N, C-alpha and C positions, 0 to 999 in steps of 0.2 A: 750445345751438346757439347758432352766431354768427347776427347778422342779416347780415349778409355772408361771405361767402369768396372769394376771391380766389385765384388764381396767377398768379406773374410769376416772370422768373427775375434769376442775380445782376447781371444788366448794365439791368436797367429799375426803374420807378418808378413808383408809380401818385396821382392825386390823387382823394381824397376829397373831398365837398361833400356840406354837411348842408343837409337841407332839413325841417325840424318841418312838422309839420303837427298841425293841430285833431281832434278825431275824426270831428268830420267832413269831413276831408280838406282844409280849406282852409290856406295857408301860416301858420305863426306865427312869434312871434320868440322868438328865449334872450335871458335876461338877458346884456348886454354883461361880458363878464372872466370867467364862469362856465365856460367849455370847461375842461374837465379830460382827459387822454388820457393813458392808462396802459396799459406793458406788460409780456408775459412769455412768457416762454418764448425764443424765435429772439431771432437781432440784428439784424432788422429797425428800422429808426431812423421817427421823425418831421419832417418838415419844415416849418414853417410858414412863410405865403405872409403876406409883411410887407404890412399892411395890410388885409388878407381876414380876416375873423373867421368865414368858414363855410367855409371848405375850407383844405384841406392836402395835403401828400404824406407816400404810406409810402416808404419810399425802402428797396430790399432790401441783407440783410447776405450771408450766406453762407446755404447750403443749410438751409430747415427750416423751421419753422411760429412764428409770431410771433401773440400774440393781443393787440387794443386793446380795451382799454374804454374807450368814448367818453363823459363824461358833460356835464350841463349844466343849468343851473337853466332851466326852464318858466315862473317865473312873474316879470314885469315889474316888479312891486313890491316891498316889504321882505319878503316872506313867501319861501318855499324850496317849490319842485317837482321835485324831480327828474325827468330822464328820461336812459333810457342807450341805448346800440348795443353792439353787438361785432361786431368785426369780426377774423375769420380770416386769414393772409395766409400764404400758402404761398409760399415759394422754392425754384424749382428751379436747379440748372446750368445754365446758357446752352450751348449745343450749338453747332457747325459747322453753317451752312447752305448754305455754298459750299466747294470744295474749295478756290480759288483756288492756281492752275496758275499758271508766271512760267519764261520758257525767258533763259538765258543771254549773251553775246554769243557769236558763232560761234570755235570755238578748233582754232587749227592740231593736225592727227592728230599 
């Protein structure tokens, strides 16, 4: 089961922010440059945010489900302590929300 399950439409994207915590719930760091995001299933994509290491966008593709496996190294030193999370992104087709009505210029009969 995914740590986070999200639903968006084919017209949307959603920002994901990482906030690692210690066992006591205090903020923790992940080692710079160790973030790895892999996807499987659908065709939703990842868009990194320039200059930001703890957030990224999941961008919709065609309708369907994409699983994103996110991992990093929680050991700030030379050791390796892997931590991971999983996001299930379900993309649904966008639907009309307004009817959109208009009229032409008057015409002679």
